[in-house]
Structures are given as structure tokens and as C-alpha cells.
C-alpha positions as CSV (number, residue, x, y, z in Angstrom):
1,M,97.9,-49.3,-82.4
2,P,94.2,-48.3,-81.6
3,E,93.6,-47.8,-77.5
4,N,91.5,-51.0,-76.6
5,P,91.5,-52.6,-80.0
6,I,89.3,-55.3,-81.3
7,I,90.5,-58.5,-82.1
8,P,88.9,-61.0,-83.8
9,P,89.0,-64.6,-82.2
10,F,91.8,-66.3,-84.1
11,K,93.9,-70.0,-83.4
12,L,97.0,-68.9,-81.3
13,C,99.0,-72.4,-81.9
14,G,97.7,-75.9,-82.2
15,N,94.0,-76.4,-80.8
16,I,94.8,-73.2,-78.5
17,Y,92.8,-70.4,-79.7
18,F,91.6,-66.8,-78.2
19,V,88.3,-65.7,-78.0
20,G,88.8,-63.0,-75.3
21,E,89.1,-59.4,-76.1
22,Y,91.8,-57.0,-75.3
23,R,90.7,-55.7,-71.6
24,A,90.1,-59.7,-70.5
25,S,91.8,-62.4,-72.3
26,S,90.2,-66.1,-72.5
27,H,91.4,-69.1,-74.1
28,L,90.0,-72.3,-75.7
29,I,91.3,-75.6,-76.3
30,D,89.9,-77.8,-78.0
31,T,91.0,-81.2,-76.6
32,G,89.4,-83.9,-79.3
33,E,87.1,-84.7,-76.5
34,G,86.0,-81.0,-75.3
35,L,86.8,-77.3,-75.0
36,I,88.6,-76.1,-72.0
37,L,88.4,-72.1,-71.4
38,I,90.8,-70.7,-69.7
39,D,89.4,-67.6,-67.6
40,T,86.0,-66.0,-68.4
41,G,86.7,-62.0,-68.7
42,Y,84.4,-59.3,-67.2
43,E,80.7,-60.3,-67.2
44,E,79.9,-58.5,-70.4
45,T,83.0,-60.9,-71.8
46,A,80.6,-63.2,-71.9
47,D,78.8,-62.7,-74.6
48,I,82.0,-62.1,-76.8
49,I,83.5,-65.0,-75.9
50,M,80.5,-67.1,-76.9
51,D,80.5,-65.1,-80.0
52,N,84.1,-66.2,-80.9
53,M,83.4,-69.0,-79.6
54,K,80.8,-69.0,-83.0
55,T,82.8,-67.5,-85.6
56,L,85.2,-70.3,-84.7
57,G,82.3,-73.2,-85.4
58,F,82.3,-74.3,-81.5
59,D,79.7,-74.4,-79.5
60,I,79.5,-73.4,-75.5
61,K,77.7,-76.5,-75.1
62,D,80.8,-78.4,-75.2
63,V,82.9,-76.6,-72.9
64,K,84.1,-79.2,-70.0
65,I,86.5,-77.1,-67.9
66,I,86.1,-74.0,-66.9
67,L,90.1,-73.1,-65.7
68,F,90.9,-69.9,-63.8
69,S,94.5,-68.5,-63.4
70,H,92.8,-66.0,-60.0
71,G,90.4,-64.8,-58.7
72,H,90.3,-60.8,-59.6
73,G,86.7,-60.2,-61.6
74,D,88.2,-59.6,-65.1
75,H,89.2,-63.6,-64.8
76,V,85.9,-64.3,-63.4
77,Y,82.9,-62.5,-63.5
78,G,82.4,-63.7,-66.9
79,T,81.5,-66.8,-65.3
80,R,77.7,-66.9,-64.1
81,K,76.0,-65.7,-67.9
82,L,78.2,-68.7,-69.3
83,L,77.2,-70.8,-66.9
84,E,73.5,-70.9,-68.1
85,H,74.7,-72.0,-71.4
86,C,77.1,-74.6,-70.6
87,A,77.7,-76.8,-67.8
88,P,81.7,-77.6,-67.4
89,E,83.4,-78.9,-64.1
90,T,84.7,-75.7,-62.7
91,Y,89.0,-74.8,-60.8
92,I,90.2,-72.1,-59.1
93,A,92.1,-71.6,-56.2
94,E,90.5,-72.1,-52.5
95,E,92.6,-69.3,-52.1
96,D,90.9,-66.6,-54.3
97,L,87.7,-67.9,-52.7
98,R,87.5,-64.3,-51.5
99,Y,87.3,-62.4,-54.4
100,I,84.0,-64.8,-55.6
101,G,82.7,-65.2,-52.5
102,E,81.6,-68.4,-51.0
103,K,78.5,-70.6,-51.1
104,G,76.4,-68.9,-53.4
105,L,76.8,-64.9,-51.7
106,K,77.4,-61.7,-53.7
107,I,81.1,-59.9,-54.1
108,H,81.3,-56.7,-54.8
109,E,77.9,-57.0,-56.9
110,H,78.3,-60.1,-58.4
111,L,76.7,-62.9,-58.0
112,V,79.3,-65.6,-57.7
113,F,79.6,-69.0,-58.6
114,V,80.7,-72.4,-56.4
115,P,83.6,-74.3,-57.7
116,N,83.4,-78.0,-58.3
117,H,87.4,-78.2,-57.7
118,Y,90.1,-76.1,-55.8
119,I,93.4,-76.4,-57.8
120,K,96.4,-77.4,-56.1
121,D,100.2,-77.2,-56.8
122,G,101.4,-79.9,-58.9
123,M,98.1,-80.8,-59.9
124,T,97.0,-81.9,-63.8
125,I,93.8,-80.9,-65.2
126,K,93.5,-84.4,-68.5
127,L,91.1,-83.8,-71.1
128,G,91.3,-85.7,-74.7
129,N,94.9,-85.0,-75.7
130,T,95.4,-82.0,-73.3
131,E,97.1,-82.3,-69.7
132,I,97.5,-79.6,-68.0
133,L,99.9,-78.8,-64.9
134,C,99.1,-76.0,-62.6
135,M,101.9,-74.4,-61.1
136,Y,101.0,-72.4,-57.3
137,T,102.7,-69.2,-58.0
138,P,101.6,-66.6,-55.8
139,G,102.0,-63.1,-55.5
140,H,99.5,-61.5,-58.1
141,T,96.6,-62.9,-55.7
142,M,97.3,-65.4,-53.5
143,G,95.7,-68.2,-55.1
144,T,97.6,-67.6,-58.4
145,Y,98.3,-70.7,-61.1
146,S,101.1,-70.5,-64.1
147,F,99.2,-73.4,-66.3
148,F,101.8,-75.9,-68.9
149,W,100.5,-77.7,-71.5
150,D,101.9,-79.4,-74.8
151,V,99.9,-78.2,-78.3
152,E,101.6,-80.2,-81.4
153,E,101.2,-77.9,-84.2
154,N,102.8,-78.9,-88.5
155,G,103.6,-82.4,-87.0
156,V,105.9,-80.9,-83.7
157,T,105.0,-80.9,-80.2
158,Y,105.3,-77.6,-78.0
159,R,105.5,-76.5,-74.5
160,A,102.9,-73.8,-73.8
161,G,102.8,-71.6,-70.7
162,M,101.0,-68.9,-69.5
163,F,102.0,-67.4,-66.3
164,G,98.7,-66.6,-64.0
165,G,98.9,-63.0,-62.6
166,A,101.9,-60.6,-63.5
167,G,100.9,-57.5,-62.7
168,V,102.5,-55.9,-60.2
169,N,100.2,-53.2,-59.1
170,Q,98.4,-55.2,-57.0
171,M,100.9,-55.5,-54.4
172,K,100.7,-51.6,-53.7
173,K,100.7,-51.1,-50.2
174,G,97.7,-48.8,-50.6
175,F,95.9,-51.8,-53.1
176,L,96.5,-54.3,-50.2
177,D,95.4,-52.2,-46.9
178,E,92.1,-51.2,-48.7
179,R,91.5,-55.3,-49.4
180,D,93.4,-56.8,-46.1
181,L,95.9,-58.7,-48.0
182,Y,99.1,-59.4,-46.4
183,Y,102.6,-57.1,-48.0
184,F,103.8,-61.2,-47.5
185,Q,102.3,-61.2,-51.2
186,R,105.2,-58.9,-52.3
187,G,107.4,-61.6,-51.4
188,H,105.8,-65.2,-52.7
189,F,105.5,-63.0,-56.1
190,Y,109.3,-63.1,-56.2
191,E,109.6,-66.8,-55.3
192,S,107.1,-67.3,-58.0
193,L,109.6,-65.1,-60.9
194,D,112.6,-67.6,-59.2
195,K,110.4,-70.6,-60.0
196,L,108.8,-69.8,-63.0
197,K,112.0,-67.7,-64.8
198,D,114.1,-71.5,-65.9
199,I,110.9,-73.1,-67.7
200,K,111.4,-74.3,-71.1
201,V,108.3,-72.5,-72.7
202,D,107.7,-72.3,-76.6
203,V,104.5,-71.0,-76.9
204,F,103.4,-67.8,-74.5
205,V,99.9,-68.3,-73.7
206,G,99.0,-64.1,-72.3
207,N,96.9,-64.2,-69.0
208,H,96.7,-60.6,-70.3
209,V,97.2,-59.7,-74.2
210,W,100.0,-57.3,-73.4
211,N,101.8,-60.2,-71.1
212,N,102.4,-61.6,-74.9
213,D,101.6,-58.8,-77.4
214,T,98.9,-61.0,-78.0
215,Y,97.5,-58.6,-80.4
216,G,100.9,-57.3,-82.7
217,R,101.5,-61.1,-82.7
218,Y,98.1,-62.2,-84.2
219,L,98.8,-59.3,-86.9
220,K,102.1,-60.3,-87.4
221,S,100.6,-63.8,-88.3
222,L,98.9,-62.7,-90.8
223,E,101.6,-61.6,-92.6
224,S,103.8,-64.3,-92.3
225,D,103.5,-68.3,-93.0
226,K,105.6,-68.5,-89.6
227,N,103.7,-69.0,-86.8
228,P,104.9,-65.8,-84.2
229,F,103.8,-67.5,-81.5
230,I,106.2,-70.4,-81.3
231,D,109.0,-68.4,-79.3
232,D,111.3,-70.4,-76.8
233,K,112.6,-66.6,-75.6
234,A,109.3,-64.7,-74.9
235,F,108.1,-66.2,-71.6
236,G,111.4,-66.0,-69.9
237,N,112.5,-62.4,-71.0
238,F,108.6,-61.9,-70.1
239,I,109.4,-63.4,-66.3
240,N,113.1,-62.2,-66.4
241,G,111.2,-58.7,-66.9
242,K,109.3,-58.6,-63.8
243,Y,111.9,-58.5,-61.7
244,P,113.5,-54.9,-62.2
245,E,110.0,-53.9,-62.7
246,M,108.9,-55.4,-59.2
247,D,111.9,-53.6,-57.5
248,K,111.0,-49.8,-59.2
249,M,107.4,-50.2,-57.9
250,I,108.7,-51.2,-53.7
251,K,111.4,-48.2,-53.8
252,A,108.7,-45.8,-55.2
253,D,105.6,-47.1,-53.2
254,T,108.3,-47.0,-50.2
255,A,108.6,-43.5,-51.4
256,D,105.1,-42.6,-51.4
257,H,103.7,-43.9,-48.1
258,F,106.6,-43.3,-46.2
259,V,105.5,-43.1,-42.5
260,N,106.5,-40.2,-39.9
261,F,105.8,-41.2,-36.3
262,A,105.7,-39.0,-33.9
263,H,107.1,-41.5,-31.2
264,R,104.8,-41.1,-28.3
265,G,103.8,-37.9,-30.0
266,A,106.3,-35.3,-30.2
267,S,108.1,-35.7,-27.0
268,E,111.2,-34.3,-27.7
269,Y,109.3,-30.9,-26.8
270,A,106.0,-32.3,-24.9
271,P,105.0,-35.0,-22.2
272,E,104.9,-37.9,-23.9
273,N,101.8,-39.7,-25.1
274,T,99.8,-36.7,-24.2
275,I,97.5,-35.1,-25.9
276,M,99.4,-32.0,-25.9
277,S,102.3,-34.1,-27.9
278,F,100.4,-36.0,-30.4
279,Y,98.7,-32.5,-31.8
280,L,102.3,-30.9,-31.7
281,G,103.3,-34.0,-33.5
282,M,101.3,-33.7,-36.0
283,F,101.6,-30.0,-36.4
284,M,105.3,-30.8,-36.8
285,G,104.3,-32.6,-39.6
286,A,103.9,-35.9,-38.7
287,N,101.6,-38.6,-41.0
288,G,101.3,-41.3,-38.3
289,I,101.3,-41.4,-34.5
290,E,103.0,-44.1,-32.0
291,T,102.1,-44.8,-28.8
292,D,101.6,-47.5,-26.1
293,V,98.5,-49.1,-24.4
294,Q,99.1,-50.0,-20.8
295,K,95.6,-51.2,-18.2
296,T,94.0,-49.5,-15.0
297,K,93.1,-51.3,-12.2
298,D,89.7,-51.3,-12.7
299,G,89.9,-52.3,-16.6
300,V,90.2,-49.0,-18.5
301,L,92.9,-48.9,-21.6
302,V,95.4,-46.0,-21.1
303,L,98.8,-44.7,-23.1
304,F,102.0,-45.0,-20.3
305,H,105.5,-46.5,-22.4
306,D,107.1,-47.1,-18.7
307,D,106.0,-49.9,-16.3
308,T,106.7,-47.5,-14.0
309,L,105.4,-43.8,-13.3
310,E,107.9,-42.2,-11.9
311,R,110.3,-41.3,-15.0
312,V,107.4,-38.7,-16.3
313,T,104.6,-37.8,-13.4
314,G,107.6,-38.3,-10.2
315,E,105.0,-40.5,-8.7
316,S,105.9,-43.9,-7.3
317,G,104.0,-47.9,-8.5
318,T,102.6,-48.6,-12.2
319,I,99.4,-48.1,-14.3
320,E,98.0,-51.6,-12.8
321,D,98.1,-50.0,-9.4
322,Y,95.6,-47.3,-9.9
323,T,92.5,-46.8,-11.2
324,F,91.5,-44.0,-14.4
325,E,90.7,-41.7,-12.1
326,E,92.8,-41.9,-9.6
327,L,95.9,-41.4,-12.2
328,Q,94.2,-38.5,-12.9
329,R,95.6,-36.5,-10.3
330,F,99.1,-36.9,-11.9
331,N,100.7,-34.7,-14.1
332,V,102.8,-36.6,-17.4
333,K,106.1,-33.3,-17.7
334,K,108.3,-32.7,-19.8
335,G,110.6,-29.5,-18.3
336,E,107.3,-26.8,-17.6
337,L,104.9,-28.6,-19.6
338,T,102.3,-30.7,-18.5
339,D,99.2,-32.9,-19.0
340,K,97.3,-35.4,-18.1
341,I,97.1,-39.7,-18.8
342,V,94.5,-40.2,-21.4
343,S,93.1,-42.7,-22.3
344,F,92.9,-45.1,-25.4
345,E,89.2,-44.5,-26.1
346,D,90.1,-40.6,-25.5
347,F,92.6,-40.8,-27.8
348,L,90.8,-42.1,-30.8
349,I,88.1,-39.8,-30.3
350,H,90.9,-36.6,-31.3
351,F,92.3,-38.7,-33.7
352,A,91.1,-41.7,-35.4
353,H,89.2,-39.5,-38.1
354,R,92.1,-37.8,-39.7
355,N,94.3,-38.7,-42.4
356,I,97.1,-40.2,-40.5
357,T,98.8,-43.8,-39.1
358,F,98.7,-45.6,-36.1
359,A,101.3,-47.7,-34.7
360,I,99.8,-49.3,-31.3
361,E,102.1,-50.9,-29.0
362,L,100.5,-53.4,-26.8
363,K,103.2,-53.3,-23.4
364,K,101.3,-55.9,-22.2
365,A,100.1,-58.8,-22.8
366,G,96.2,-60.0,-22.3
367,L,94.6,-56.6,-24.2
368,E,94.8,-58.0,-27.7
369,K,90.9,-58.2,-27.6
370,E,90.1,-54.8,-26.1
371,V,92.4,-52.8,-28.3
372,S,91.3,-54.2,-31.0
373,E,87.0,-53.5,-30.2
374,L,88.6,-49.8,-30.1
375,I,90.3,-50.2,-33.0
376,Y,87.3,-51.2,-35.2
377,K,84.5,-49.5,-33.4
378,Y,86.3,-46.3,-34.2
379,G,87.3,-47.1,-37.8
380,I,91.2,-47.4,-38.1
381,E,91.6,-51.0,-38.7
382,K,93.1,-49.8,-42.1
383,K,95.0,-47.3,-41.3
384,C,97.1,-48.7,-38.0
385,V,99.6,-51.6,-37.2
386,V,99.0,-53.1,-34.0
387,T,102.9,-53.9,-32.3
388,S,104.6,-55.3,-29.5
389,F,108.2,-56.1,-28.1
390,K,106.4,-59.4,-27.1
391,Y,106.0,-61.6,-29.6
392,D,102.9,-64.0,-27.7
393,A,101.2,-60.7,-27.5
394,L,101.5,-60.7,-31.7
395,V,100.4,-64.3,-32.0
396,A,97.2,-63.5,-29.9
397,M,96.1,-60.8,-32.0
398,K,96.4,-62.3,-35.1
399,S,93.9,-64.8,-33.2
400,A,91.8,-62.2,-31.8
401,S,91.4,-60.2,-35.0
402,P,93.2,-61.8,-38.5
403,K,92.6,-58.7,-40.6
404,L,94.8,-56.3,-38.5
405,K,98.0,-55.5,-39.6
406,L,100.9,-56.4,-37.1
407,G,104.7,-55.4,-36.2
408,Y,106.9,-57.2,-34.2
409,L,110.1,-54.9,-32.3
410,T,113.4,-56.2,-31.6
411,A,116.8,-54.1,-31.4
412,D,118.3,-57.8,-33.6
413,V,116.6,-59.3,-36.5
414,T,117.3,-62.7,-37.0
415,D,116.6,-65.8,-40.3
416,G,114.5,-67.2,-37.4
417,I,112.3,-64.3,-36.1
418,L,111.6,-63.6,-40.1
419,E,110.6,-67.5,-40.4
420,N,108.6,-66.9,-37.8
421,M,106.8,-63.8,-38.6
422,K,106.1,-65.5,-42.2
423,R,104.8,-68.7,-40.5
424,D,102.5,-66.4,-37.9
425,G,101.6,-63.2,-40.6
426,I,103.2,-60.9,-38.6
427,D,103.2,-58.2,-41.5
428,E,106.4,-55.8,-40.4
429,I,109.7,-56.1,-38.9
430,C,110.4,-53.1,-36.5
431,P,114.1,-52.9,-35.9
432,K,116.5,-51.3,-33.6
433,A,117.5,-47.8,-36.1
434,G,120.9,-48.3,-35.4
435,N,121.2,-51.8,-36.9
436,I,119.9,-51.8,-39.7
437,S,121.8,-51.9,-43.2
438,A,120.8,-50.8,-46.2
439,D,121.4,-54.5,-47.9
440,D,119.0,-55.7,-44.5
441,V,116.0,-53.1,-45.5
442,W,115.6,-54.6,-49.3
443,K,116.3,-58.1,-48.1
444,W,113.3,-57.6,-45.7
445,Q,111.1,-55.6,-48.0
446,K,111.7,-58.6,-51.3
447,M,110.7,-60.6,-48.2
448,G,107.2,-59.2,-48.4
449,F,107.9,-57.5,-44.6
450,N,107.5,-53.3,-44.7
451,V,109.8,-52.0,-42.5
452,R,109.9,-49.4,-39.8
453,A,112.7,-48.1,-37.8
454,W,112.7,-47.3,-34.2
455,G,115.3,-45.8,-31.3
456,V,116.2,-43.0,-33.7
457,S,118.8,-40.9,-31.1
458,D,119.7,-38.1,-33.3
459,E,119.5,-37.2,-36.5
460,A,122.2,-39.2,-37.6
461,V,120.7,-42.5,-36.7
462,M,117.4,-40.7,-38.1
463,K,119.3,-39.8,-42.0
464,K,121.0,-43.1,-42.5
465,A,117.7,-44.7,-41.1
466,Y,115.6,-43.0,-44.0
467,D,118.8,-43.4,-47.2
468,D,118.4,-47.0,-45.7
469,G,115.2,-47.2,-47.0
470,V,113.0,-48.0,-44.6
471,N,109.1,-47.6,-44.9
472,G,109.0,-45.1,-41.6
473,M,110.2,-44.6,-38.1
474,T,109.0,-43.7,-34.6
475,C,111.4,-40.4,-34.1
476,N,110.9,-38.4,-30.9
477,F,112.1,-35.0,-33.2
478,P,109.4,-35.1,-35.6
479,D,110.0,-31.8,-37.5
480,K,113.6,-32.5,-38.4
481,L,112.5,-35.9,-39.8
482,A,110.2,-33.8,-42.0
483,E,112.6,-31.3,-43.0
484,T,114.7,-33.9,-43.8
485,L,111.5,-35.4,-45.8
486,K,110.9,-32.4,-48.2
487,E,115.1,-32.3,-48.9
């Protein structure tokens, strides 16, 4: 098959017509009382749609409804030009407004449209002889909808169906992180597959031509009296094939984006939570830094783990008992090595520009706004996760900065904890390394959680956690983890 073949417009089945192009599918339904168009493709696809409709004998002015499977540009960008020639009612999910903008704003340099209606789960859209059931199937985007309707051909009624968004690459961590999207989309995708896998579909309408082999089936239709698009196995086979594809993507993505977090820096070898320790961790091969934030008596955010100063400095009292200037009189110690307590801002000055991932633990509640402001000031918002053992602090951070990735630190993971995290939009589950199994990790990842282990007490625990499939771990000896990763 040629790359990007030209697909002429054609009748797919009954009153369903393909009017799009190889890169961007668009389908037309002739209801007898006007036309329904599903998806509008790229901006340049609009001219192709109008030419294809004209070839088939349809008038663009007769389009009464435009229905969008989701908001990605290859499904909506042609809308603006089409709306210059017709005045349909437009339907899209409210969750996908982020892609088309709101109130006439521009996004991705495309002038957007303001939809007339928001699609809701279970909604039916009726025009003439066609009634389309809209089923919420998020994952590919959070506003993806699948469509099902009856179509008649040669006196026989068939059930047509379209999966609104099936691509799994849009759920890779890099894609999600760059666009401030939740890892939960992965879990929603699996749930959507579960909803769709047992639905009876006789005519599989492709959201993209490669979903249902639109071009191949079109060529077969030229050589056979039997309609190749009438196939009651195609839709189910496609849905079932998405499970292993998604599994493979997550496992590969985990390996590609594994984070070796230097725990308070290379704290096995240097004074913890100090500039010395952080640089040593990077030198030893860490691609992430984990640290702890507290606040001094005079309101300076500093990096310090314990409730008291005694263990690492030998001094009495807490961070809150001293001003930052007073704390500079003390030394953080590790054997013969010493270094100073560092402010969060000084730390960011040293490391924010580096290509590493940050895990920033809130040791106290009430720090959320100040921590968030510094994260954004130094531009690490897309490469950090804010964590805490204090769940209320994470909820407060979500309220203060909804786009930041958040992680809950807990010794054990319960179903109740997972449900609360899903409800509150906490992206990462951080269990104690010794309390997990490979089955646990895979279950959590398929729910959409990133999984980072802590409490890596020795090399045996470290290697087991890695074999269990975690996305990353905090480790006092990042050199040993780096060596294990090489092996």
C-alpha cells in the first residue's frame, strides 16, 4: 500500500460515507433530513471534505450537526473553515475544551470555535432516520466519546460503531507531562476497553483509517458484491487487541523513563540534603533528586528532613526555632564531611536548569503556596512531583496548583487510599519498597498511577523493587542503582 494513499469518497455502508483523507478520517451520515458530519480533520482537510461531499452529490449547506469524537487537532481543526459554509449544531465533550480553547480564544495558533452543545455519557443525538448513542470512553483524551447507531443496507439493519480515540502513544509519560495531563488517562483507557469489548458492532467505522483498515476494505469493495465493512468481528477484535498494545506501551515507557532519585542526595556518602550531597548523587548517575522542605522561624524554605536538628547536626531544637541566618552556624555532618543547611531557592538556582526529575517532599502542612511559587519561578513544574506523607497537604497543593504532579508517601497501600487518590487527582503512589509485589505495581500502573518506591534499605530491596517494575525509587546509594540499571 502506498504511503498516505489518496482515498476517494465512497459509501461505506447504507447511509454512511467516508469523506475524509488518509491522515484524518471524516464520515458523513445522510439522515434524510440533513447531514451529520463526524470529525473535521486538519485545517486543510476541510477543503477535501467539501470536495468529497460535492463528488458524492451532497451540499455542505445541508450539514445540520457536526459531532466530534475528541478534541485533538486532527479531528477538529477543519471546523473553522467548514463553518464559513454551513451553520450546524456542534457537539463536543466539555472535558476537551482545552484543545479547542474557550470563548473564541486561540490555541496552537488555530482560531477555534465555540461549541453549541457538550456531549454527555448516554446522550442520544437524533436527526431524521438516525439516532446516535454517545458513550463516554476517556483515555486517549479525557473527553473521548464513542458512537453507536443503526444503519440499513439492502433491507437489513446493522449496528455501526466508532471507538472515539484508540491511540496509546498519547498516554506516554512524556506526552502527558508536557501537556499537564493526568496519568489517570491510562486507567480510564483500560476502563473504556472494558466497557466496549462486549458491545455488538456489525459495521466498524474507523476513527482513523488504520483502525478498521478503511483503505483496504474500500479496495476489497471494488472487487466484491459483499460489503467488506459488514463484519461483526472487526470491532471486538480491534478492542481486544488494544489491551496488549497498552500493556506493552506502559512497560516500555516505565523502562525508558525510570528515575533513580538520589534520596536527600547521595546521603549514604555525604551530608544529606546539602549541595554536596545533591551534586554527588548526580555524579554517581542519578537522574532525579529527592529532598524535603521545611520553613524557618523567619519564613525561609529550607531543605531538611527530621523534626529535630540533633541527628544530623548535633544541635538541639527544630528548624522552626531558628532563623535561616542562625541555622547557617550549624553543620550537617556525614562522617568527616560537613556542609550547610541550604534554602530551597538556592537549591533551585543550582539544579533547576538540569535535565533531572525532582521529588519535593512537604514535611509540614501550610507550605503549599510558597513551594509552588518557587517551582514555577524556576520552571521545574513539568519535571517534578510534590510528595508528602500528609495527605491534607497534597489536597491543599492540588487546590493551590492544580497542574503539578503529586505523590502520596505511605508505608502500605489500601483500596481506600487508591480511591481517595483517584478522587483527588494524586498522580503517584509512593509505597515502601519492602511492602510491594510485582502484581501490586502492575495493578497500580494499569489504574493510571506512577509508582515510586521508598525505604530502599539495601541492595537486595533495591533490586527486588526494580524487578517489581516500579517507575522509580529513592535511594541513598544512587551509584549502586545506576550500576543495576546498566546491567
